[in-house]
The first five atom37 places (N, CA, C, CB, O) and aatype in JSON, in Angstrom:
{
  "aatype": [12, 7, 6, 10, 15, 5, 13, 19, 11, 6, 1, 1, 11, 10, 10, 7, 10, 16, 5, 6, 3, 10, 15, 13, 11, 0, 7, 19, 7, 10, 1, 13, 9, 1, 6, 10, 6, 5, 7, 11, 6, 15, 10, 12, 12, 3, 11, 9, 2, 5, 19, 10, 18, 10, 13, 7, 8, 5, 10, 7, 14, 19, 5, 11, 8, 8, 2, 6, 6, 15],
  "atom_mask": [
    [1, 1, 1, 1, 1],
    [1, 1, 1, 0, 1],
    [1, 1, 1, 1, 1],
    [1, 1, 1, 1, 1],
    [1, 1, 1, 1, 1],
    [1, 1, 1, 1, 1],
    [1, 1, 1, 1, 1],
    [1, 1, 1, 1, 1],
    [1, 1, 1, 1, 1],
    [1, 1, 1, 1, 1],
    [1, 1, 1, 1, 1],
    [1, 1, 1, 1, 1],
    [1, 1, 1, 1, 1],
    [1, 1, 1, 1, 1],
    [1, 1, 1, 1, 1],
    [1, 1, 1, 0, 1],
    [1, 1, 1, 1, 1],
    [1, 1, 1, 1, 1],
    [1, 1, 1, 1, 1],
    [1, 1, 1, 1, 1],
    [1, 1, 1, 1, 1],
    [1, 1, 1, 1, 1],
    [1, 1, 1, 1, 1],
    [1, 1, 1, 1, 1],
    [1, 1, 1, 1, 1],
    [1, 1, 1, 1, 1],
    [1, 1, 1, 0, 1],
    [1, 1, 1, 1, 1],
    [1, 1, 1, 0, 1],
    [1, 1, 1, 1, 1],
    [1, 1, 1, 1, 1],
    [1, 1, 1, 1, 1],
    [1, 1, 1, 1, 1],
    [1, 1, 1, 1, 1],
    [1, 1, 1, 1, 1],
    [1, 1, 1, 1, 1],
    [1, 1, 1, 1, 1],
    [1, 1, 1, 1, 1],
    [1, 1, 1, 0, 1],
    [1, 1, 1, 1, 1],
    [1, 1, 1, 1, 1],
    [1, 1, 1, 1, 1],
    [1, 1, 1, 1, 1],
    [1, 1, 1, 1, 1],
    [1, 1, 1, 1, 1],
    [1, 1, 1, 1, 1],
    [1, 1, 1, 1, 1],
    [1, 1, 1, 1, 1],
    [1, 1, 1, 1, 1],
    [1, 1, 1, 1, 1],
    [1, 1, 1, 1, 1],
    [1, 1, 1, 1, 1],
    [1, 1, 1, 1, 1],
    [1, 1, 1, 1, 1],
    [1, 1, 1, 1, 1],
    [1, 1, 1, 0, 1],
    [1, 1, 1, 1, 1],
    [1, 1, 1, 1, 1],
    [1, 1, 1, 1, 1],
    [1, 1, 1, 0, 1],
    [1, 1, 1, 1, 1],
    [1, 1, 1, 1, 1],
    [1, 1, 1, 1, 1],
    [1, 1, 1, 1, 1],
    [1, 1, 1, 1, 1],
    [1, 1, 1, 1, 1],
    [1, 1, 1, 1, 1],
    [1, 1, 1, 1, 1],
    [1, 1, 1, 1, 1],
    [1, 1, 1, 1, 1]
  ],
  "atom_positions": [
    [[89.11, 85.38, 90.24], [89.78, 86.56, 90.81], [91.27, 86.36, 90.8], [89.29, 86.84, 92.25], [92.02, 87.34, 90.87]],
    [[91.73, 85.15, 90.72], [93.17, 84.88, 90.73], [93.95, 85.54, 89.63], [0.0, 0.0, 0.0], [95.04, 86.07, 89.85]],
    [[93.37, 85.51, 88.43], [94.07, 86.13, 87.29], [94.15, 87.66, 87.46], [93.35, 85.79, 85.94], [95.17, 88.28, 87.14]],
    [[93.08, 88.25, 87.95], [93.07, 89.7, 88.18], [94.07, 90.08, 89.27], [91.66, 90.16, 88.57], [94.84, 91.03, 89.08]],
    [[94.1, 89.4, 90.37], [95.03, 89.72, 91.44], [96.47, 89.53, 90.98], [94.76, 88.85, 92.67], [97.34, 90.33, 91.33]],
    [[96.73, 88.49, 90.2], [98.09, 88.28, 89.7], [98.46, 89.36, 88.72], [98.23, 86.91, 89.04], [99.59, 89.85, 88.76]],
    [[97.54, 89.77, 87.83], [97.78, 90.83, 86.88], [98.21, 92.14, 87.58], [96.53, 91.07, 86.05], [99.21, 92.76, 87.23]],
    [[97.41, 92.5, 88.58], [97.68, 93.77, 89.32], [99.05, 93.69, 89.99], [96.57, 94.05, 90.39], [99.84, 94.62, 89.9]],
    [[99.32, 92.6, 90.65], [100.56, 92.44, 91.37], [101.77, 92.51, 90.41], [100.56, 91.12, 92.12], [102.76, 93.18, 90.7]],
    [[101.66, 91.82, 89.27], [102.75, 91.82, 88.32], [102.98, 93.17, 87.69], [102.5, 90.81, 87.27], [104.12, 93.59, 87.52]],
    [[101.89, 93.87, 87.33], [102.02, 95.22, 86.76], [102.62, 96.17, 87.76], [100.66, 95.76, 86.29], [103.49, 96.98, 87.42]],
    [[102.17, 96.07, 89.01], [102.69, 96.97, 90.05], [104.17, 96.79, 90.2], [101.99, 96.71, 91.39], [104.93, 97.77, 90.25]],
    [[104.6, 95.52, 90.27], [106.04, 95.24, 90.44], [106.85, 95.67, 89.2], [106.26, 93.72, 90.71], [107.97, 96.18, 89.32]],
    [[106.25, 95.46, 88.0], [106.91, 95.86, 86.79], [107.21, 97.33, 86.75], [106.09, 95.48, 85.61], [108.25, 97.74, 86.23]],
    [[106.31, 98.14, 87.31], [106.49, 99.58, 87.36], [107.3, 100.02, 88.57], [105.14, 100.26, 87.37], [107.58, 101.21, 88.73]],
    [[107.69, 99.09, 89.41], [108.51, 99.43, 90.58], [107.73, 100.12, 91.66], [0.0, 0.0, 0.0], [108.3, 100.9, 92.41]],
    [[106.42, 99.85, 91.77], [105.56, 100.5, 92.76], [105.37, 99.61, 94.0], [104.19, 100.85, 92.14], [105.27, 98.39, 93.87]],
    [[105.33, 100.2, 95.14], [104.94, 99.47, 96.34], [103.41, 99.44, 96.35], [105.54, 100.14, 97.67], [102.78, 100.16, 95.58]],
    [[102.82, 98.63, 97.21], [101.39, 98.64, 97.37], [100.92, 100.01, 97.78], [100.97, 97.6, 98.38], [99.9, 100.49, 97.29]],
    [[101.67, 100.64, 98.67], [101.32, 102.0, 99.13], [101.35, 103.0, 97.97], [102.29, 102.45, 100.26], [100.46, 103.83, 97.85]],
    [[102.38, 102.92, 97.12], [102.46, 103.81, 95.95], [101.24, 103.63, 95.07], [103.74, 103.54, 95.14], [100.62, 104.61, 94.64]],
    [[100.89, 102.38, 94.79], [99.76, 102.11, 93.93], [98.44, 102.6, 94.52], [99.68, 100.63, 93.65], [97.6, 103.15, 93.81]],
    [[98.27, 102.4, 95.79], [97.02, 102.87, 96.43], [96.92, 104.37, 96.35], [96.95, 102.42, 97.92], [95.82, 104.89, 96.13]],
    [[98.02, 105.1, 96.51], [98.03, 106.56, 96.42], [97.7, 107.02, 94.99], [99.4, 107.13, 96.86], [96.85, 107.89, 94.77]],
    [[98.39, 106.42, 94.02], [98.17, 106.83, 92.63], [96.77, 106.54, 92.12], [99.17, 106.14, 91.74], [96.22, 107.28, 91.31]],
    [[96.19, 105.4, 92.62], [94.83, 105.01, 92.15], [93.74, 105.68, 92.97], [94.65, 103.49, 92.23], [92.58, 105.67, 92.58]],
    [[94.11, 106.25, 94.09], [93.09, 106.9, 94.94], [92.23, 105.93, 95.73], [0.0, 0.0, 0.0], [91.06, 106.18, 96.0]],
    [[92.85, 104.81, 96.08], [92.15, 103.81, 96.89], [93.0, 103.53, 98.12], [91.86, 102.49, 96.08], [94.17, 103.92, 98.17]],
    [[92.42, 102.85, 99.1], [93.13, 102.56, 100.32], [94.15, 101.45, 100.17], [0.0, 0.0, 0.0], [94.02, 100.58, 99.31]],
    [[95.18, 101.48, 101.02], [96.16, 100.44, 101.0], [95.54, 99.07, 101.28], [97.24, 100.73, 101.99], [95.93, 98.07, 100.68]],
    [[94.59, 99.04, 102.19], [93.91, 97.79, 102.49], [93.22, 97.18, 101.25], [92.88, 98.03, 103.6], [93.21, 95.96, 101.05]],
    [[92.64, 98.09, 100.42], [91.99, 97.61, 99.2], [93.02, 96.93, 98.27], [91.28, 98.78, 98.47], [92.76, 95.86, 97.72]],
    [[94.17, 97.57, 98.11], [95.21, 97.01, 97.24], [95.64, 95.63, 97.77], [96.44, 97.97, 97.15], [95.79, 94.68, 97.0]],
    [[95.85, 95.55, 99.07], [96.23, 94.26, 99.64], [95.19, 93.17, 99.41], [96.47, 94.4, 101.12], [95.52, 92.03, 99.06]],
    [[93.92, 93.55, 99.61], [92.85, 92.56, 99.43], [92.71, 92.19, 97.96], [91.51, 93.11, 99.96], [92.44, 91.03, 97.64]],
    [[92.9, 93.15, 97.04], [92.85, 92.86, 95.58], [93.95, 91.89, 95.22], [92.98, 94.17, 94.73], [93.71, 90.91, 94.53]],
    [[95.17, 92.15, 95.69], [96.29, 91.28, 95.33], [96.19, 89.9, 96.0], [97.61, 91.94, 95.71], [96.78, 88.93, 95.52]],
    [[95.46, 89.82, 97.09], [95.26, 88.51, 97.74], [94.08, 87.73, 97.15], [95.04, 88.7, 99.25], [93.8, 86.61, 97.57]],
    [[93.39, 88.34, 96.19], [92.32, 87.67, 95.53], [90.96, 87.67, 96.19], [0.0, 0.0, 0.0], [90.11, 86.83, 95.89]],
    [[90.75, 88.63, 97.1], [89.43, 88.75, 97.74], [88.34, 88.87, 96.66], [89.4, 89.98, 98.72], [88.49, 89.66, 95.72]],
    [[87.28, 88.13, 96.79], [86.28, 88.06, 95.76], [85.2, 89.12, 95.83], [85.67, 86.75, 95.79], [84.51, 89.35, 94.84]],
    [[85.04, 89.75, 96.95], [83.97, 90.74, 97.1], [84.52, 92.16, 97.2], [83.12, 90.42, 98.34], [84.5, 92.78, 98.27]],
    [[85.01, 92.67, 96.06], [85.53, 94.0, 95.99], [84.68, 94.86, 95.03], [87.0, 93.97, 95.55], [84.06, 94.33, 94.12]],
    [[84.67, 96.14, 95.25], [83.89, 97.01, 94.43], [84.51, 97.21, 93.03], [83.71, 98.34, 95.12], [85.7, 97.53, 92.9]],
    [[83.68, 97.01, 91.99], [84.2, 97.09, 90.62], [84.73, 98.48, 90.29], [83.12, 96.71, 89.64], [85.71, 98.59, 89.56]],
    [[84.1, 99.53, 90.8], [84.59, 100.87, 90.45], [86.0, 101.12, 90.99], [83.64, 101.94, 91.0], [86.83, 101.77, 90.35]],
    [[86.26, 100.57, 92.18], [87.61, 100.73, 92.75], [88.63, 99.86, 92.02], [87.61, 100.38, 94.25], [89.79, 100.25, 91.85]],
    [[88.2, 98.66, 91.58], [89.09, 97.86, 90.77], [89.47, 98.59, 89.49], [88.45, 96.52, 90.44], [90.63, 98.59, 89.06]],
    [[88.44, 99.21, 88.88], [88.72, 99.97, 87.67], [89.68, 101.17, 87.91], [87.41, 100.46, 87.09], [90.47, 101.52, 87.04]],
    [[89.59, 101.78, 89.08], [90.51, 102.87, 89.4], [91.94, 102.38, 89.35], [90.2, 103.46, 90.78], [92.83, 103.1, 88.89]],
    [[92.18, 101.17, 89.83], [93.52, 100.58, 89.81], [93.87, 100.21, 88.37], [93.6, 99.32, 90.75], [94.95, 100.55, 87.9]],
    [[92.99, 99.52, 87.67], [93.29, 99.01, 86.34], [93.53, 100.13, 85.35], [92.15, 98.12, 85.84], [94.33, 99.97, 84.43]],
    [[92.86, 101.3, 85.52], [93.05, 102.43, 84.62], [94.49, 102.89, 84.6], [92.14, 103.59, 85.02], [94.98, 103.37, 83.58]],
    [[95.18, 102.74, 85.72], [96.6, 103.11, 85.77], [97.43, 102.25, 84.83], [97.14, 102.99, 87.21], [98.5, 102.67, 84.37]],
    [[96.95, 101.05, 84.54], [97.68, 100.13, 83.65], [97.07, 100.1, 82.25], [97.68, 98.72, 84.24], [97.43, 99.25, 81.44]],
    [[96.16, 101.02, 81.96], [95.55, 101.08, 80.68], [94.51, 99.98, 80.42], [0.0, 0.0, 0.0], [94.29, 99.59, 79.27]],
    [[93.88, 99.49, 81.48], [92.89, 98.41, 81.37], [91.62, 98.75, 82.14], [93.48, 97.09, 81.9], [91.58, 99.71, 82.91]],
    [[90.58, 97.96, 81.91], [89.37, 98.08, 82.7], [88.71, 96.7, 82.77], [88.4, 99.15, 82.09], [89.0, 95.81, 81.98]],
    [[87.8, 96.55, 83.74], [87.07, 95.28, 83.85], [86.15, 95.1, 82.69], [86.28, 95.22, 85.14], [85.64, 96.07, 82.14]],
    [[85.92, 93.87, 82.31], [84.97, 93.59, 81.25], [84.57, 92.13, 81.28], [0.0, 0.0, 0.0], [85.2, 91.32, 81.96]],
    [[83.53, 91.79, 80.53], [83.07, 90.39, 80.53], [84.08, 89.5, 79.84], [81.7, 90.25, 79.83], [84.62, 89.84, 78.78]],
    [[84.32, 88.37, 80.45], [85.22, 87.4, 79.9], [84.45, 86.06, 79.79], [86.52, 87.26, 80.78], [83.78, 85.66, 80.74]],
    [[84.54, 85.41, 78.66], [83.83, 84.15, 78.52], [84.41, 83.11, 79.42], [83.86, 83.68, 77.1], [85.63, 82.95, 79.5]],
    [[83.55, 82.41, 80.08], [83.92, 81.37, 81.04], [84.22, 80.1, 80.26], [82.78, 81.13, 82.09], [83.53, 79.77, 79.29]],
    [[85.26, 79.4, 80.68], [85.61, 78.1, 80.07], [84.61, 77.06, 80.58], [87.12, 77.67, 80.41], [84.12, 77.15, 81.71]],
    [[84.32, 76.08, 79.75], [83.34, 75.04, 80.09], [83.74, 74.22, 81.34], [83.17, 74.1, 78.89], [82.87, 73.73, 82.05]],
    [[85.03, 74.08, 81.62], [85.45, 73.26, 82.73], [85.45, 74.04, 84.06], [86.84, 72.7, 82.46], [85.75, 73.46, 85.1]],
    [[85.13, 75.32, 84.03], [85.04, 76.11, 85.27], [83.68, 75.92, 85.94], [85.28, 77.6, 84.98], [82.66, 75.81, 85.26]],
    [[83.68, 75.88, 87.25], [82.43, 75.75, 87.99], [81.65, 77.07, 87.96], [82.71, 75.33, 89.44], [82.24, 78.15, 87.86]],
    [[80.34, 76.98, 88.03], [79.54, 78.2, 88.01], [79.33, 78.78, 89.35], [78.24, 77.94, 87.41], [78.67, 79.81, 89.47]]
  ]
}
C-alpha cells in the first residue's frame, strides 16, 4: 500500500491540490483521502479507483517480488 499512498500524495501535490480539493474532485470523503495517503490497507477498491481516475490510472494486478512476504 505504500507505493499507492505515495503515488496519490505526489500526484496530488504535483497538481497543487489539497486533500480537501482531491476528495471533492474524486467524490470521496476527506477522511478517505487521508487514510489512503497514510497507507491504510483496508480501503474500498472502487473508491481508490475514483481517485486514481483523476490521474489517468486505475488499480490492477502487479506481480509480487519474490522477496516480499505473502
